[in-house]
TIVO-2410 file (N, C-alpha, C; in nm, 3 decimals):
# residues 110
REC num residu      c1      c2      c3 atome chaine
REC   1      M   5.748   7.597   2.374     N      A
REC   1      M   5.814   7.597   2.503    CA      A
REC   1      M   5.771   7.476   2.584     C      A
REC   2      L   5.868   7.418   2.653     N      A
REC   2      L   5.840   7.307   2.744    CA      A
REC   2      L   5.790   7.360   2.878     C      A
REC   3      T   5.708   7.282   2.942     N      A
REC   3      T   5.674   7.315   3.079    CA      A
REC   3      T   5.781   7.253   3.169     C      A
REC   4      W   5.789   7.299   3.293     N      A
REC   4      W   5.885   7.241   3.387    CA      A
REC   4      W   5.856   7.092   3.407     C      A
REC   5      E   5.730   7.058   3.412     N      A
REC   5      E   5.690   6.918   3.429    CA      A
REC   5      E   5.740   6.831   3.313     C      A
REC   6      E   5.733   6.882   3.191     N      A
REC   6      E   5.783   6.808   3.074    CA      A
REC   6      E   5.935   6.791   3.082     C      A
REC   7      F   6.005   6.897   3.120     N      A
REC   7      F   6.151   6.891   3.131    CA      A
REC   7      F   6.193   6.787   3.234     C      A
REC   8      E   6.122   6.780   3.346     N      A
REC   8      E   6.159   6.687   3.453    CA      A
REC   8      E   6.149   6.541   3.410     C      A
REC   9      K   6.076   6.512   3.303     N      A
REC   9      K   6.064   6.375   3.252    CA      A
REC   9      K   6.193   6.329   3.184     C      A
REC  10      T   6.276   6.422   3.140     N      A
REC  10      T   6.401   6.388   3.074    CA      A
REC  10      T   6.503   6.349   3.179     C      A
REC  11      E   6.550   6.225   3.170     N      A
REC  11      E   6.644   6.174   3.270    CA      A
REC  11      E   6.786   6.181   3.214     C      A
REC  12      M   6.857   6.288   3.251     N      A
REC  12      M   6.996   6.305   3.211    CA      A
REC  12      M   7.083   6.257   3.327     C      A
REC  13      R   7.177   6.168   3.295     N      A
REC  13      R   7.262   6.109   3.398    CA      A
REC  13      R   7.408   6.115   3.357     C      A
REC  14      V   7.496   6.113   3.457     N      A
REC  14      V   7.640   6.108   3.433    CA      A
REC  14      V   7.682   5.962   3.425     C      A
REC  15      G   7.766   5.932   3.328     N      A
REC  15      G   7.819   5.797   3.313    CA      A
REC  15      G   7.965   5.802   3.273     C      A
REC  16      T   8.035   5.692   3.293     N      A
REC  16      T   8.175   5.680   3.254    CA      A
REC  16      T   8.186   5.586   3.134     C      A
REC  17      I   8.255   5.630   3.031     N      A
REC  17      I   8.274   5.548   2.912    CA      A
REC  17      I   8.374   5.437   2.946     C      A
REC  18      L   8.329   5.314   2.936     N      A
REC  18      L   8.413   5.198   2.963    CA      A
REC  18      L   8.490   5.155   2.838     C      A
REC  19      Q   8.423   5.166   2.723     N      A
REC  19      Q   8.484   5.122   2.599    CA      A
REC  19      Q   8.433   5.206   2.483     C      A
REC  20      A   8.524   5.239   2.393     N      A
REC  20      A   8.490   5.306   2.267    CA      A
REC  20      A   8.549   5.222   2.155     C      A
REC  21      S   8.467   5.189   2.057     N      A
REC  21      S   8.516   5.109   1.945    CA      A
REC  21      S   8.466   5.168   1.814     C      A
REC  22      D   8.535   5.136   1.706     N      A
REC  22      D   8.495   5.184   1.574    CA      A
REC  22      D   8.358   5.129   1.538     C      A
REC  23      F   8.287   5.205   1.456     N      A
REC  23      F   8.154   5.166   1.408    CA      A
REC  23      F   8.154   5.177   1.256     C      A
REC  24      P   8.222   5.085   1.187     N      A
REC  24      P   8.239   5.097   1.043    CA      A
REC  24      P   8.109   5.090   0.963     C      A
REC  25      E   8.003   5.032   1.020     N      A
REC  25      E   7.875   5.022   0.950    CA      A
REC  25      E   7.796   5.152   0.951     C      A
REC  26      A   7.834   5.248   1.033     N      A
REC  26      A   7.760   5.374   1.044    CA      A
REC  26      A   7.773   5.454   0.914     C      A
REC  27      R   7.667   5.527   0.879     N      A
REC  27      R   7.669   5.610   0.758    CA      A
REC  27      R   7.769   5.724   0.769     C      A
REC  28      K   7.775   5.785   0.887     N      A
REC  28      K   7.872   5.891   0.914    CA      A
REC  28      K   7.971   5.837   1.017     C      A
REC  29      P   8.097   5.884   1.016     N      A
REC  29      P   8.195   5.832   1.112    CA      A
REC  29      P   8.143   5.841   1.256     C      A
REC  30      A   8.153   5.730   1.328     N      A
REC  30      A   8.101   5.723   1.465    CA      A
REC  30      A   8.176   5.616   1.544     C      A
REC  31      Y   8.158   5.624   1.676     N      A
REC  31      Y   8.207   5.522   1.767    CA      A
REC  31      Y   8.088   5.452   1.831     C      A
REC  32      Q   8.108   5.327   1.870     N      A
REC  32      Q   8.015   5.258   1.958    CA      A
REC  32      Q   8.072   5.275   2.099     C      A
REC  33      L   7.988   5.318   2.193     N      A
REC  33      L   8.031   5.344   2.329    CA      A
REC  33      L   7.958   5.251   2.427     C      A
REC  34      T   8.031   5.202   2.525     N      A
REC  34      T   7.974   5.127   2.637    CA      A
REC  34      T   7.995   5.215   2.759     C      A
REC  35      I   7.885   5.250   2.827     N      A
REC  35      I   7.887   5.350   2.934    CA      A
REC  35      I   7.829   5.293   3.063     C      A
REC  36      D   7.899   5.317   3.174     N      A
REC  36      D   7.854   5.274   3.307    CA      A
REC  36      D   7.780   5.389   3.374     C      A
REC  37      F   7.650   5.367   3.401     N      A
REC  37      F   7.568   5.467   3.468    CA      A
REC  37      F   7.540   5.432   3.614     C      A
REC  38      G   7.620   5.345   3.673     N      A
REC  38      G   7.604   5.309   3.814    CA      A
REC  38      G   7.504   5.197   3.835     C      A
REC  39      A   7.488   5.161   3.962     N      A
REC  39      A   7.409   5.044   3.999    CA      A
REC  39      A   7.262   5.054   3.958     C      A
REC  40      E   7.202   5.171   3.971     N      A
REC  40      E   7.058   5.186   3.943    CA      A
REC  40      E   7.026   5.168   3.794     C      A
REC  41      I   7.106   5.227   3.708     N      A
REC  41      I   7.081   5.225   3.562    CA      A
REC  41      I   7.158   5.111   3.495     C      A
REC  42      G   7.282   5.090   3.536     N      A
REC  42      G   7.363   4.984   3.478    CA      A
REC  42      G   7.445   5.032   3.359     C      A
REC  43      I   7.485   4.937   3.278     N      A
REC  43      I   7.568   4.967   3.161    CA      A
REC  43      I   7.479   4.975   3.038     C      A
REC  44      R   7.501   5.078   2.960     N      A
REC  44      R   7.424   5.101   2.837    CA      A
REC  44      R   7.521   5.120   2.721     C      A
REC  45      K   7.470   5.094   2.601     N      A
REC  45      K   7.548   5.114   2.479    CA      A
REC  45      K   7.482   5.220   2.393     C      A
REC  46      T   7.564   5.290   2.317     N      A
REC  46      T   7.514   5.390   2.223    CA      A
REC  46      T   7.619   5.411   2.115     C      A
REC  47      S   7.581   5.486   2.013     N      A
REC  47      S   7.680   5.529   1.914    CA      A
REC  47      S   7.681   5.681   1.915     C      A
REC  48      A   7.794   5.736   1.875     N      A
REC  48      A   7.808   5.882   1.876    CA      A
REC  48      A   7.900   5.925   1.762     C      A
REC  49      Q   7.856   6.029   1.692     N      A
REC  49      Q   7.935   6.084   1.582    CA      A
REC  49      Q   8.030   6.190   1.638     C      A
REC  50      I   8.134   6.143   1.705     N      A
REC  50      I   8.227   6.232   1.776    CA      A
REC  50      I   8.372   6.207   1.734     C      A
REC  51      T   8.390   6.154   1.614     N      A
REC  51      T   8.525   6.115   1.571    CA      A
REC  51      T   8.612   6.233   1.528     C      A
REC  52      K   8.553   6.349   1.502     N      A
REC  52      K   8.633   6.465   1.460    CA      A
REC  52      K   8.724   6.515   1.571     C      A
REC  53      R   8.677   6.511   1.694     N      A
REC  53      R   8.749   6.571   1.805    CA      A
REC  53      R   8.807   6.468   1.903     C      A
REC  54      Y   8.747   6.349   1.910     N      A
REC  54      Y   8.783   6.252   2.014    CA      A
REC  54      Y   8.841   6.124   1.953     C      A
REC  55      T   8.942   6.071   2.020     N      A
REC  55      T   8.993   5.938   1.986    CA      A
REC  55      T   8.935   5.838   2.085     C      A
REC  56      K   8.942   5.712   2.051     N      A
REC  56      K   8.892   5.608   2.142    CA      A
REC  56      K   8.967   5.613   2.275     C      A
REC  57      E   9.097   5.637   2.268     N      A
REC  57      E   9.179   5.639   2.389    CA      A
REC  57      E   9.140   5.754   2.482     C      A
REC  58      I   9.108   5.868   2.426     N      A
REC  58      I   9.067   5.985   2.506    CA      A
REC  58      I   8.930   5.960   2.571     C      A
REC  59      L   8.843   5.888   2.501     N      A
REC  59      L   8.707   5.866   2.550    CA      A
REC  59      L   8.700   5.768   2.666     C      A
REC  60      E   8.780   5.663   2.662     N      A
REC  60      E   8.770   5.560   2.765    CA      A
REC  60      E   8.813   5.615   2.901     C      A
REC  61      G   8.723   5.600   3.000     N      A
REC  61      G   8.745   5.652   3.134    CA      A
REC  61      G   8.689   5.791   3.156     C      A
REC  62      R   8.639   5.853   3.050     N      A
REC  62      R   8.587   5.991   3.057    CA      A
REC  62      R   8.440   5.988   3.100     C      A
REC  63      Q   8.403   6.082   3.186     N      A
REC  63      Q   8.263   6.096   3.225    CA      A
REC  63      Q   8.191   6.186   3.125     C      A
REC  64      I   8.065   6.150   3.097     N      A
REC  64      I   7.982   6.226   3.003    CA      A
REC  64      I   7.841   6.238   3.061     C      A
REC  65      V   7.758   6.316   2.993     N      A
REC  65      V   7.617   6.329   3.029    CA      A
REC  65      V   7.534   6.270   2.915     C      A
REC  66      A   7.434   6.190   2.950     N      A
REC  66      A   7.348   6.128   2.848    CA      A
REC  66      A   7.204   6.121   2.897     C      A
REC  67      V   7.112   6.116   2.802     N      A
REC  67      V   6.971   6.091   2.832    CA      A
REC  67      V   6.952   5.940   2.833     C      A
REC  68      V   6.898   5.887   2.943     N      A
REC  68      V   6.886   5.742   2.958    CA      A
REC  68      V   6.743   5.690   2.950     C      A
REC  69      N   6.645   5.778   2.930     N      A
REC  69      N   6.507   5.729   2.927    CA      A
REC  69      N   6.438   5.751   2.792     C      A
REC  70      F   6.514   5.756   2.684     N      A
REC  70      F   6.455   5.749   2.550    CA      A
REC  70      F   6.436   5.602   2.515     C      A
REC  71      P   6.344   5.572   2.424     N      A
REC  71      P   6.332   5.433   2.379    CA      A
REC  71      P   6.460   5.389   2.307     C      A
REC  72      K   6.489   5.260   2.310     N      A
REC  72      K   6.604   5.207   2.237    CA      A
REC  72      K   6.584   5.235   2.088     C      A
REC  73      K   6.697   5.252   2.016     N      A
REC  73      K   6.690   5.284   1.874    CA      A
REC  73      K   6.785   5.191   1.798     C      A
REC  74      Q   6.731   5.124   1.697     N      A
REC  74      Q   6.811   5.036   1.613    CA      A
REC  74      Q   6.887   5.119   1.511     C      A
REC  75      I   7.020   5.104   1.510     N      A
REC  75      I   7.106   5.172   1.413    CA      A
REC  75      I   7.183   5.063   1.339     C      A
REC  76      G   7.132   5.024   1.223     N      A
REC  76      G   7.191   4.911   1.153    CA      A
REC  76      G   7.173   4.786   1.238     C      A
REC  77      K   7.281   4.714   1.264     N      A
REC  77      K   7.277   4.594   1.347    CA      A
REC  77      K   7.298   4.627   1.495     C      A
REC  78      F   7.314   4.756   1.526     N      A
REC  78      F   7.347   4.800   1.661    CA      A
REC  78      F   7.226   4.861   1.729     C      A
REC  79      M   7.206   4.829   1.859     N      A
REC  79      M   7.094   4.885   1.936    CA      A
REC  79      M   7.147   4.994   2.030     C      A
REC  80      S   7.103   5.118   2.008     N      A
REC  80      S   7.143   5.230   2.093    CA      A
REC  80      S   7.047   5.238   2.211     C      A
REC  81      E   7.103   5.250   2.333     N      A
REC  81      E   7.022   5.247   2.455    CA      A
REC  81      E   7.021   5.378   2.533     C      A
REC  82      C   7.090   5.479   2.484     N      A
REC  82      C   7.091   5.611   2.547    CA      A
REC  82      C   7.140   5.713   2.445     C      A
REC  83      L   7.134   5.840   2.480     N      A
REC  83      L   7.177   5.947   2.391    CA      A
REC  83      L   7.280   6.034   2.462     C      A
REC  84      V   7.404   6.028   2.413     N      A
REC  84      V   7.511   6.111   2.468    CA      A
REC  84      V   7.486   6.255   2.424     C      A
REC  85      L   7.503   6.351   2.517     N      A
REC  85      L   7.476   6.491   2.487    CA      A
REC  85      L   7.604   6.568   2.456     C      A
REC  86      G   7.592   6.660   2.361     N      A
REC  86      G   7.705   6.743   2.325    CA      A
REC  86      G   7.658   6.869   2.256     C      A
REC  87      A   7.745   6.969   2.254     N      A
REC  87      A   7.719   7.092   2.181    CA      A
REC  87      A   7.768   7.070   2.038     C      A
REC  88      V   7.682   7.100   1.940     N      A
REC  88      V   7.714   7.075   1.800    CA      A
REC  88      V   7.751   7.206   1.732     C      A
REC  89      G   7.875   7.212   1.684     N      A
REC  89      G   7.923   7.331   1.615    CA      A
REC  89      G   7.916   7.317   1.465     C      A
REC  90      E   7.984   7.406   1.396     N      A
REC  90      E   7.984   7.405   1.251    CA      A
REC  90      E   8.041   7.274   1.198     C      A
REC  91      G   7.983   7.226   1.091     N      A
REC  91      G   8.030   7.103   1.030    CA      A
REC  91      G   8.006   6.979   1.113     C      A
REC  92      G   7.919   6.987   1.214     N      A
REC  92      G   7.888   6.871   1.295    CA      A
REC  92      G   7.991   6.838   1.401     C      A
REC  93      D   8.083   6.930   1.429     N      A
REC  93      D   8.183   6.909   1.534    CA      A
REC  93      D   8.114   6.909   1.670     C      A
REC  94      V   8.125   6.798   1.743     N      A
REC  94      V   8.054   6.781   1.870    CA      A
REC  94      V   8.150   6.792   1.987     C      A
REC  95      I   8.113   6.873   2.086     N      A
REC  95      I   8.185   6.884   2.212    CA      A
REC  95      I   8.096   6.819   2.318     C      A
REC  96      L   8.145   6.711   2.379     N      A
REC  96      L   8.066   6.637   2.477    CA      A
REC  96      L   8.038   6.720   2.602     C      A
REC  97      L   7.918   6.702   2.657     N      A
REC  97      L   7.885   6.763   2.786    CA      A
REC  97      L   7.935   6.670   2.896     C      A
REC  98      A   8.000   6.728   2.997     N      A
REC  98      A   8.060   6.649   3.103    CA      A
REC  98      A   8.070   6.732   3.230     C      A
REC  99      P   8.071   6.666   3.346     N      A
REC  99      P   8.091   6.740   3.472    CA      A
REC  99      P   8.235   6.790   3.480     C      A
REC 100      D   8.254   6.903   3.549     N      A
REC 100      D   8.388   6.959   3.568    CA      A
REC 100      D   8.473   6.874   3.662     C      A
REC 101      F   8.408   6.803   3.754     N      A
REC 101      F   8.477   6.721   3.851    CA      A
REC 101      F   8.419   6.580   3.848     C      A
REC 102      K   8.497   6.481   3.888     N      A
REC 102      K   8.449   6.343   3.891    CA      A
REC 102      K   8.335   6.332   3.993     C      A
REC 103      V   8.227   6.268   3.948     N      A
REC 103      V   8.110   6.246   4.034    CA      A
REC 103      V   8.070   6.098   4.022     C      A
REC 104      D   7.977   6.056   4.105     N      A
REC 104      D   7.931   5.918   4.099    CA      A
REC 104      D   7.856   5.893   3.969     C      A
REC 105      N   7.881   5.776   3.909     N      A
REC 105      N   7.805   5.736   3.791    CA      A
REC 105      N   7.658   5.724   3.828     C      A
REC 106      G   7.572   5.772   3.739     N      A
REC 106      G   7.429   5.768   3.762    CA      A
REC 106      G   7.372   5.894   3.822     C      A
REC 107      L   7.459   5.988   3.863     N      A
REC 107      L   7.411   6.113   3.921    CA      A
REC 107      L   7.319   6.183   3.822     C      A
REC 108      R   7.203   6.224   3.868     N      A
REC 108      R   7.103   6.286   3.781    CA      A
REC 108      R   7.132   6.434   3.761     C      A
REC 109      I   7.115   6.479   3.639     N      A
REC 109      I   7.129   6.621   3.605    CA      A
REC 109      I   6.989   6.682   3.615     C      A
REC 110      G   6.978   6.795   3.681     N      A
REC 110      G   6.845   6.853   3.695    CA      A
REC 110      G   6.848   6.997   3.728     C      A
***
């Protein structure tokens, strides 16, 4: 079990996907995402295995929730700078976590 203090260290923020592009070098089907987290955090890139349910066109302009304070992670030639959050169902089907209403980019989840 986590303590409340440990949980508070996780920085989950709302961001808007600016661009989604194919990631053909990934081992499993994935997109490369460019996400705007507002003035304080800025723009970050990540990859996400969300191709079963989402198209690039549906993703662009969509708000999501991501963890922004993990260390960067090298994925092939690509550097991931945050972790997009989603509920993972059977067969790896991912449903992205997102606010019900539009909010400011960078808003902290807590």
